[in-house]
C-alpha positions in Angstrom: 0.0 0.0 0.0 1.5 3.4 -0.9 2.7 5.5 2.0 1.4 8.9 2.8 3.3 11.6 1.0 5.4 14.0 3.0 4.4 17.6 3.7 6.7 19.0 1.1 5.3 16.6 -1.6 1.8 17.6 -0.6 2.7 21.2 -0.8 4.2 20.7 -4.3 1.1 18.8 -5.4 -1.2 21.6 -4.3 0.9 24.3 -6.0 1.3 22.2 -9.1 -2.5 21.5 -9.3 -3.4 25.2 -8.6 -0.5 26.7 -10.5 -2.3 29.7 -11.8 -3.7 30.6 -8.3 -0.2 30.1 -6.7 1.4 32.4 -9.4 -1.4 35.0 -9.0 -1.0 34.9 -5.2 2.8 35.6 -5.5 2.2 38.3 -8.0 -0.3 39.9 -5.6 2.1 39.6 -2.7 5.0 41.2 -4.7 2.8 44.0 -6.0 1.3 44.6 -2.6 4.7 44.8 -0.9 6.1 47.0 -3.6 3.2 49.4 -3.9 2.8 49.7 -0.1 6.5 50.4 0.5 6.5 53.0 -2.4 3.5 54.8 -1.0 4.6 54.7 2.6 8.3 55.1 2.0 11.1 53.8 4.1 12.5 54.9 7.5 15.9 53.4 7.5 18.2 54.8 10.1 21.5 53.7 11.7 21.8 53.0 15.4 25.4 52.7 16.4 24.7 53.4 20.1 26.9 51.4 22.4 25.5 51.8 26.0 28.2 51.7 28.6 31.1 52.9 26.4 32.9 56.2 26.9 32.0 57.5 23.5 28.3 56.8 24.0 28.3 58.4 27.5 30.0 61.5 26.0 27.4 61.8 23.3 24.6 61.4 25.8 26.1 64.1 28.0 26.4 66.5 25.1 22.8 66.0 23.9 21.5 66.2 27.5 23.2 69.6 28.1 22.5 71.1 24.6 26.1 71.2 23.4 26.6 72.3 19.8 28.9 69.3 19.2 25.9 67.0 19.3 24.5 68.5 16.2 25.4 67.6 12.6 27.5 69.9 10.5 29.6 70.0 7.3 32.7 71.9 6.6 33.3 74.1 3.5 37.0 73.8 3.0 38.8 76.5 1.0 42.3 76.5 -0.3 44.2 79.3 -2.2 47.9 79.2 -2.8 48.2 82.9 -2.2 46.3 82.7 1.0 42.6 82.9 1.8 42.9 86.2 3.9 43.5 88.3 0.8 40.9 90.9 0.0 39.8 89.4 -3.3 39.6 85.8 -2.0 37.8 87.0 1.2 35.2 88.8 -0.8 34.5 85.6 -2.8 34.4 83.5 0.3 32.0 85.9 2.0 29.8 85.8 -1.1 29.8 82.0 -1.1 28.8 81.8 2.6 26.0 84.3 2.0 24.6 82.0 -0.7 24.8 78.9 1.6 23.2 80.5 4.7 19.6 80.6 3.4 19.7 77.1 1.8 17.2 74.5 3.1 18.5 72.5 6.2 21.1 75.1 7.1 20.9 76.4 10.7 24.0 78.7 10.8 27.3 79.3 9.0 30.5 80.1 10.9 33.0 81.9 8.7 36.7 80.9 8.8 37.5 84.5 9.5 35.5 84.4 12.8 37.9 81.9 14.3 41.7 82.1 14.0 41.9 78.3 14.5 39.8 77.8 11.3 42.7 79.0 9.1 46.0 77.0 8.8 49.3 78.5 10.0 50.4 79.3 6.5 47.1 80.9 5.7 46.4 78.8 2.6 43.7 76.5 3.9 40.6 77.4 5.9 37.1 76.0 6.6 33.7 77.3 7.4 31.4 75.3 9.6 27.8 74.8 8.4 25.4 73.7 11.1 22.6 71.4 9.9 19.1 70.9 11.1 19.3 67.3 12.4 21.8 64.5 12.6 24.0 63.3 9.8 21.6 60.4 9.1 18.4 62.4 9.2 19.4 65.5 7.2 17.8 65.2 3.7 20.5 64.3 1.1 19.0 66.7 -1.4 19.7 69.6 1.0 23.3 68.5 1.4 23.7 68.1 -2.4 22.5 71.6 -2.9 25.2 72.9 -0.5 27.8 70.8 -2.4 26.6 72.2 -5.8 26.7 75.8 -4.6 30.2 75.4 -3.1 31.6 73.6 -6.2 30.3 76.4 -8.4 32.4 78.9 -6.5 35.7 77.2 -7.3 38.1 78.5 -9.9 40.6 81.3 -10.5 43.0 79.9 -7.9 40.4 79.0 -5.3 39.7 75.3 -4.5 36.5 74.4 -2.7 35.2 71.2 -1.2 32.6 70.0 1.3 33.5 67.5 4.1 31.7 65.8 6.9 29.6 62.6 7.4 26.5 64.2 5.9 28.5 65.2 2.7 29.8 61.6 2.4 26.3 60.2 2.7 24.9 62.6 0.1 27.3 61.3 -2.5 26.6 57.6 -2.0 25.5 55.8 -5.1 22.1 54.1 -5.1 23.6 51.1 -6.8 21.7 48.7 -9.2 24.5 47.9 -11.6 25.9 45.2 -9.3 22.6 43.4 -8.9 22.0 43.5 -12.7 25.5 42.1 -13.4 25.0 39.3 -10.9 21.6 38.3 -12.3 22.9 38.3 -15.9 26.0 36.2 -14.9 23.8 33.7 -13.0 21.5 33.3 -16.0 24.4 32.6 -18.3 25.7 29.9 -16.0 22.2 28.3 -15.8 21.8 28.3 -19.5 25.1 26.4 -19.9 24.1 24.1 -17.1 20.7 23.1 -18.4 21.0 24.0 -22.1 17.6 25.8 -22.1 16.7 29.4 -21.5 13.3 28.3 -20.1 14.8 26.0 -17.6 17.5 28.5 -16.7 15.0 31.3 -16.1 13.0 29.4 -13.4 15.5 29.8 -10.5 16.1 33.4 -11.5 12.4 34.2 -11.6 11.8 32.5 -8.2 14.7 34.5 -6.7 13.5 37.8 -8.2 10.0 37.3 -6.7 11.5 36.5 -3.3 13.9 39.5 -3.3 11.3 41.9 -4.6 8.9 40.9 -1.9 11.5 41.1 0.8 12.7 44.6 -0.2 9.1 45.9 0.1 8.5 44.1 3.4 11.8 45.4 4.9 11.0 49.0 3.8 7.7 48.7 5.6 9.2 47.2 8.7 11.7 50.0 9.0 8.9 52.1 10.4 8.5 49.7 13.3 12.1 48.7 14.0 15.7 50.0 13.6 16.9 49.0 10.2 20.2 50.4 8.9 20.3 52.2 5.6 22.8 49.8 4.2 20.4 46.9 4.6 18.7 46.8 1.2 21.8 46.1 -0.9 22.9 43.4 1.6 19.5 41.6 1.5 19.5 41.9 -2.3 23.0 40.3 -2.4 22.1 37.5 -0.1 18.6 37.1 -1.4 19.6 36.7 -5.0 22.4 34.2 -4.2 20.3 32.1 -1.8 17.1 32.4 -4.0 18.8 31.1 -7.1 20.7 28.5 -5.1 17.6 27.0 -3.4 15.6 26.9 -6.6 18.5 25.3 -8.4 18.8 22.5 -5.8 15.1 21.7 -6.2 15.2 22.1 -10.0 18.2 19.8 -10.4 16.4 17.1 -8.4 13.3 17.6 -10.6 15.5 17.2 -13.7 16.9 13.9 -12.3 13.4 12.6 -11.7 12.6 13.4 -15.4 15.7 11.5 -16.5 14.5 8.5 -14.6 11.2 8.5 -16.5 8.9 10.3 -14.1 6.1 12.5 -15.5 6.4 16.3 -14.7 3.8 16.2 -11.9 5.4 13.1 -10.3 8.9 14.7 -10.7 7.7 17.9 -9.0 6.4 16.0 -6.0 9.5 13.8 -5.7 11.8 16.8 -6.1 10.1 18.7 -3.3 9.9 15.6 -1.1 13.6 15.2 -1.3 15.4 18.5 -2.2 12.6 20.5 -0.6 13.5 19.0 2.8 17.2 19.9 2.1 16.3 23.5 1.3 14.1 23.8 4.4 16.8 22.6 6.8 19.6 24.5 5.0 17.5 27.7 5.3 17.0 27.0 9.0 20.7 27.0 9.5 21.1 30.3 7.7 18.4 31.9 9.9 19.9 30.4 13.1 23.3 31.9 12.1 21.7 35.3 11.5 19.8 35.3 14.7 23.1 34.8 16.5 23.8 38.4 15.6 21.2 39.4 18.1 23.4 38.4 21.0 25.9 41.1 20.0 23.5 43.7 21.2 24.4 46.1 18.4 21.3 48.0 17.2 22.0 48.3 13.5 23.3 44.8 13.2 20.2 43.3 14.8 18.0 45.1 12.3 20.2 43.8 9.4 20.1 40.3 10.8 16.3 40.3 11.1 16.0 41.7 7.6 18.2 39.1 6.0 16.6 36.3 8.0 13.2 37.4 6.7 14.6 37.5 3.2 15.8 33.9 3.5 12.4 32.9 4.9 10.6 34.4 2.0 13.1 32.8 -0.4 12.4 29.4 1.2 8.7 30.0 0.8 9.1 30.9 -2.9 11.2 27.9 -3.6 8.7 25.5 -2.0 5.5 27.1 -3.4 6.2 29.3 -6.4 8.7 27.1 -8.1 6.3 24.0 -8.2 3.7 26.3 -9.8 6.2 27.5 -12.5 7.1 23.8 -13.1 3.5 23.1 -13.6 3.4 25.8 -16.3 6.6 24.7 -18.1 6.9 21.1 -17.2 6.1 19.5 -20.6 8.4 21.8 -22.4 11.2 21.2 -20.0 10.6 17.4 -20.2 11.1 17.4 -23.9 14.2 19.5 -23.6 15.7 17.2 -21.0 14.9 14.1 -23.0 16.5 15.6 -26.1 19.6 16.6 -24.3 19.9 13.3 -22.6 19.7 11.5 -25.9 22.7 13.5 -27.2 24.8 12.9 -24.0 27.9 10.9 -24.6 28.7 9.9 -21.0 26.8 8.9 -17.9 25.9 11.9 -15.8 28.1 12.2 -12.7 30.9 9.9 -14.2 33.6 12.6 -13.8 32.7 13.3 -10.2 32.6 9.6 -9.4 36.2 9.3 -10.8 37.2 12.4 -8.8 35.9 11.0 -5.6 37.7 7.7 -6.2 41.0 9.6 -6.8 40.6 11.5 -3.5 39.7 8.3 -1.7 43.0 6.7 -2.9 45.1 9.4 -1.3 43.0 11.0 1.4 45.8 12.2 3.6 47.5 14.0 0.7 44.3 15.8 -0.3 43.5 16.7 3.3 46.9 18.1 4.2 47.5 20.1 1.1 44.1 21.6 1.2 44.3 22.5 4.9 47.7 24.0 4.5 46.5 26.2 1.6 43.5 27.4 3.5 45.5 28.0 6.7 48.0 30.2 4.7 45.1 32.2 3.3 43.5 32.6 6.7 46.7 33.7 8.5 46.4 37.5 7.5 43.1 37.6 9.3 45.0 37.4 12.6 46.2 40.9 12.0 42.9 42.3 10.9 42.2 45.8 12.2 38.6 46.7 12.6 37.2 50.2 12.1 35.2 52.3 9.6 36.2 53.8 6.4 36.3 57.6 6.3 36.6 60.2 3.7 40.2 59.3 3.2 39.1 56.1 1.6 36.7 57.8 -0.8 37.5 58.2 -4.5 39.6 61.2 -5.3 36.9 62.7 -7.4 34.5 63.0 -4.5 34.3 66.4 -2.7 34.5 64.7 0.7 37.9 63.2 -0.2 39.1 66.5 -1.5 38.1 68.2 1.7 39.8 65.5 3.7 43.1 65.9 1.8 43.0 69.7 2.0 42.4 69.7 5.8 45.2 67.2 6.3 47.6 69.3 4.2 46.7 72.5 6.1 46.2 71.3 9.7 47.8 67.9 9.9 46.6 64.3 9.5 44.8 64.2 12.9 42.6 67.1 12.1 40.1 64.9 10.2 39.5 62.8 13.3 39.5 64.9 16.4 38.7 63.4 19.8 36.1 65.0 22.1 37.1 65.2 25.7 33.9 66.0 27.5 34.3 67.6 31.0 31.1 67.2 33.1 31.6 69.2 36.2 28.1 68.8 37.5 25.7 71.5 38.8 26.8 74.1 41.4 25.3 73.9 44.9 23.0 76.8 44.1 21.6 74.9 41.1 23.4 77.0 38.5 25.8 75.5 36.0 29.1 74.1 37.2 32.6 75.0 36.2 32.8 73.0 33.0 35.0 75.5 31.2 37.5 75.8 34.0 37.8 72.0 34.2 38.3 71.7 30.4 40.9 74.4 30.5 42.8 72.5 33.1 42.6 69.4 31.0 43.9 71.3 27.9 47.0 72.4 29.8 47.7 68.9 30.9 47.3 67.5 27.4 49.7 69.9 25.9 52.6 67.6 26.6 50.9 64.3 26.1 52.6 62.1 23.5 50.5 61.8 20.3 48.5 65.0 20.8 49.2 67.6 18.1 46.9 70.4 19.4 43.8 71.2 21.4 40.9 73.5 20.7 38.4 75.0 23.0 36.9 74.6 25.6 33.4 75.0 24.1 30.7 75.4 26.8 27.3 73.9 26.9 24.2 76.0 27.5 24.3 75.7 31.2 28.2 75.7 31.5 28.2 72.5 33.6 29.7 70.7 30.6 32.4 71.8 28.2 34.0 70.1 25.3 37.7 70.1 24.4 38.8 69.1 20.8 42.0 67.0 20.9 43.8 66.6 17.5 46.0 63.5 17.3 49.3 63.6 15.5 48.2 60.6 13.4 45.4 60.1 11.0 42.0 58.7 12.2 42.6 55.2 10.9 46.2 54.9 12.2 47.0 52.4 14.9 48.7 55.3 16.8 45.3 57.1 17.1 43.7 54.0 18.7 46.6 53.8 21.1 46.1 57.5 22.0 42.5 56.9 22.9 43.5 54.0 25.2 46.2 56.1 26.8 43.9 59.1 27.5 41.3 56.8 29.1 43.7 54.6 30.9 46.4 56.8 32.3 46.1 60.5 31.4 42.5 61.5 32.4 41.9 59.4 35.5 44.4 61.5 37.7 42.7 64.7 36.3 39.3 63.4 37.3 40.5 62.9 40.9 42.1 66.3 41.0 39.1 68.2 39.6 36.2 66.0 40.8 34.7 66.1 37.3 33.8 63.3 34.9 36.0 63.2 31.8 34.9 61.2 28.8 36.6 60.6 25.5 34.1 60.7 22.6 33.7 61.7 19.0 33.5 59.7 15.8 37.1 58.3 16.0 36.7 57.2 19.6 33.3 55.7 18.8 34.8 53.7 16.0 37.4 52.2 18.4 34.6 51.4 20.9 32.5 49.7 18.3 35.4 47.6 17.1 36.3 46.6 20.7 32.7 45.7 21.4 32.5 43.4 18.4 35.8 41.7 19.3 34.7 41.2 23.0 31.4 39.6 22.0 32.6 37.6 19.0 33.4 34.4 21.0 29.9 34.2 22.5 28.4 34.8 19.1 30.5 32.1 17.4 29.8 29.6 20.2 26.0 30.2 19.9 25.9 29.9 16.1 28.2 26.9 15.8 26.5 25.2 18.8 23.0 25.5 17.4 24.0 24.5 13.9 25.8 21.5 15.2 22.8 20.4 17.2 20.6 20.7 14.1 23.0 18.6 12.1 23.2 16.1 14.9 19.4 15.7 14.8 19.2 15.5 11.0 22.1 13.1 10.4 22.2 11.3 13.7 26.0 11.4 13.9 28.4 13.0 16.4 31.4 13.4 14.1 29.5 14.9 11.1 28.5 18.1 13.0 32.0 18.5 14.4 33.5 18.1 11.0 31.1 20.6 9.5 31.7 23.2 12.1 35.5 23.0 11.8 35.6 23.1 8.1 33.1 26.0 8.0 35.3 28.0 10.4 38.3 27.3 8.2 36.6 28.6 5.0 35.4 31.7 6.9 38.9 32.4 8.2 40.3 32.1 4.7 37.7 34.6 3.4 38.5 37.1 6.1 42.2 36.6 5.3 41.5 37.5 1.7 39.6 40.6 2.7 42.5 41.7 4.9 45.0 41.3 2.1 43.0 43.3 -0.4 41.4 46.1 1.7 43.7 46.4 4.7 47.1 45.7 3.0 46.1 47.3 -0.3 46.5 44.5 -2.8 45.4 45.1 -6.4 45.7 48.8 -6.0 42.9 49.1 -3.4 43.1 52.1 -1.0 44.4 50.6 2.3 42.3 51.0 5.4 40.6 49.2 8.2 38.0 46.4 7.7 34.5 47.7 8.4 33.8 46.7 12.0 30.7 44.7 11.4 31.9 42.9 8.3 33.5 39.9 10.1 30.4 39.1 12.1 28.0 39.5 9.1 30.2 37.4 6.9 30.5 34.7 9.6 26.7 34.5 10.1 25.9 34.4 6.4 28.7 32.2 5.2 28.3 29.8 8.1 24.7 29.4 7.1 25.3 29.1 3.4 28.1 26.6 3.9 25.7 24.4 5.8 23.5 24.5 2.6 26.1 22.6 0.7 26.9 20.4 3.7 23.3 19.4 4.0 22.8 18.9 0.3 26.0 16.8 -0.1 25.6 14.8 3.1 21.9 14.1 2.6 22.8 12.3 -0.7 25.7 10.5 1.0 23.5 9.6 3.9 20.8 8.4 1.5 23.3 6.0 -0.1 24.7 4.9 3.3 21.2 4.0 4.5 20.6 2.1 1.3 23.9 0.2 0.9 25.8 0.5 4.3 28.9 0.9 2.2 30.7 4.1 3.5 33.1 4.5 0.6 30.5 3.9 -2.1 28.1 6.3 -0.4 30.7 9.1 -0.6 31.4 8.4 -4.3 27.7 8.2 -5.3 26.8 11.2 -3.1 29.5 13.4 -4.8 28.6 12.0 -8.2 25.0 13.0 -7.7 25.7 16.5 -6.2 29.1 17.6 -7.4 27.8 19.2 -10.6 25.0 21.0 -8.9 27.1 22.2 -6.0 29.8 23.7 -8.3 27.1 25.3 -10.5 25.2 26.7 -7.5 28.5 28.0 -6.1 29.4 29.5 -9.4 26.1 31.4 -9.4 26.6 32.6 -5.9 30.2 33.7 -6.7 29.0 35.6 -9.7 26.2 37.3 -7.7 28.5 38.2 -4.8 31.5 39.2 -6.8 29.4 41.6 -8.8 29.1 43.7 -5.7 32.9 44.3 -5.9 31.9 46.7 -8.7 29.9 48.7 -6.2 31.3 52.2 -5.3 30.6 51.5 -1.7 33.7 50.1 0.2 31.5 48.2 2.6 29.7 46.3 -0.2 33.0 45.6 -1.9 34.3 43.9 1.2 31.1 42.1 1.7 30.9 40.9 -1.9 34.6 39.8 -2.0 34.4 38.0 1.4 31.2 36.0 0.4 32.5 35.2 -3.0 35.9 33.8 -1.7 34.2 31.9 1.1 31.7 30.2 -1.3 34.5 29.4 -3.8 36.7 27.8 -1.2 33.7 26.0 0.4 32.4 24.5 -2.8 35.6 23.7 -4.5 38.2 23.0 -1.8 36.1 21.8 1.1 33.0 20.0 -0.4 34.8 18.5 -3.3 38.2 17.7 -1.8 38.4 17.8 2.0 35.0 16.3 2.8 35.5 13.2 0.6 39.0 12.8 2.2 37.7 13.2 5.7 34.7 10.9 5.1 37.1 8.3 3.7 39.3 8.4 6.8 36.4 8.2 9.2 34.7 5.3 7.3 31.8 3.9 9.1 32.7 5.9 12.2 31.3 8.9 10.5 27.8 7.7 11.3 28.5 6.7 14.9 26.0 7.8 17.5 25.9 6.6 21.1 22.9 4.4 21.8 21.7 6.5 24.7 21.8 9.7 22.6 20.1 7.8 19.7 17.1 7.1 21.9 16.9 10.8 23.1 17.1 12.4 19.6 13.9 12.9 17.6 13.5 11.1 14.3 13.9 13.7 11.5 13.8 12.2 8.0 15.8 14.4 5.5 15.6 11.9 2.6 12.6 10.0 1.3 13.7 6.5 0.5 10.4 5.2 -0.7 10.0 7.6 -3.6 8.1 4.9 -5.5 5.2 5.7 -3.1 4.9 9.1 -4.8 5.0 7.5 -8.2 2.5 4.8 -7.3 0.5 7.0 -5.0 -2.5 8.7 -6.2 -3.1 12.2 -4.9 -4.9 11.1 -1.8 -2.1 12.1 0.4 -1.7 15.4 -1.3 -5.4 16.2 -0.8 -5.4 15.3 2.8 -4.6 18.1 5.3 
């Protein structure tokens, strides 16, 4: 008597039978999410608050006491070889500032001639400070672009002008789009070569586009309810396209195999979902688990990114399990004819090359294992010297006004001028309730810092509204991204300021963007071990339940960590050490944790896909060596094709003008390349050969405790014999 079909087979049967309804539902969901998000708009905003750190406390004090340093501003930087104090140049500068002052979003303009410290010692460089209405993230970009246009129009005849500051950098950021298009085109080309049919190749791409389009709309709507960083959309597009095409490809490849075995399109659809659908479901769960691990870091913006990408993966899984069967129902007969025609022309048995490859690795497992691990270890070694931080205007293209302003200020005032430290002196309120002596305390601190190693100059003190708080600007001798600047921050907090606090009775805090960057990087490093332990632990438990083996999860965890380490090493060589002509600088502080979460989950995709087929052969034959050979023969072609698609999609983001996306794209592309080629097709067969039957060892007591989770369906004939009774039952 035929067995009852599994839930994924029943889901496939329903979508196949009601294909037009399923397609119409997905179209409605996509249009609804897109139209709603367009009408309502998005509310992306960054939250880099780090409660408990010096920099966050300093920012809170400034905001609480109404200090001007808490507000956003941009600098209009001016340079004239003959000096900016000359009558002719001064008249031009005054005219420029008069045009800027009434512009939208401008609160006030402070001329360089109103402050002697705003002009360099040689008189060739000066800057005007433009106060903005809001924070750097909230000021409308169009308002800042207007300021940039007015300032750039005033240049010429010996006067150079530029606009610097975080708001100016944000206003020049590209909206992107070219990278996503290049990735989709590359993926489509690979799929056409893989399946020999544009119709077959388009199905995974269409499924991914539905999933990503829906996710973008849903995330834009959710940004009104939660903190979602403004860099989230390109990241979820990058991951969504790669994962969406990947999941649909895994199911479609199984569908194609069923057709080759003689199944009808409807039977092939149900069989494919019953087998590969399970793999996709569990693989997606590992990605979501890895992303949820980011929540333990307690970093506001990263939590929003993690939830957004996890939602994207969830929508992608849903599209692969419901939309793809409907599309197969619409194109099944045509694909069946194309598959049959191509199979008739094939000269060799499918999977023969991978079977020979697996046999070769099994003959010399130690050689393959040692050589591969040494190569991966050498590539991972540079990651040990990775320096975390954030790119600043010094990493921008030389054509950008923010980079030009950065260089002019560094030439005129020294490299540390672009990254001043804020020393906030909180003297507290006086006994009569009036403001305390914030300015007096800050003046004392300024005198003490005059001889501090690494300090080039100080400026201020600048009082708050109630005078209980004053701010001192401390300019390092080194550039913001230099290691010496980080050491200066530690020295001020650890040895220089504590004695001054005891002497004055005030609270002294080191803040500012440069100090906040150091605090963010330090927080990530401190919490990384807990994050890694949670992600690896939960993923290992999931694999333990699925494959009922102790050694398989341990092997998967170790190999995934190795591939991630190698990817981080590649990022370090390119972006920190400046390989291939890239501007050297720190690695974005959240890149390692984001890459770890995403790559660890995606690596588990291939692990589950490969091992599920090996496990299927092991359960059928109990021959460990043959199971590895047949498992690799069945999946090697699809794994490499899926990896090639992901690599193309991820690598396309290296073309993005955004340095963060470049690092993200390169890291993911390298990790997937190493994982699919070196680990899945070389190290895994070698390790499985060395472990033999021990790979499937599980203590009897643990075997009784673990729930039964069937990843493969061994009685697929049930689906072929079975009528649709199981599919119709709830």
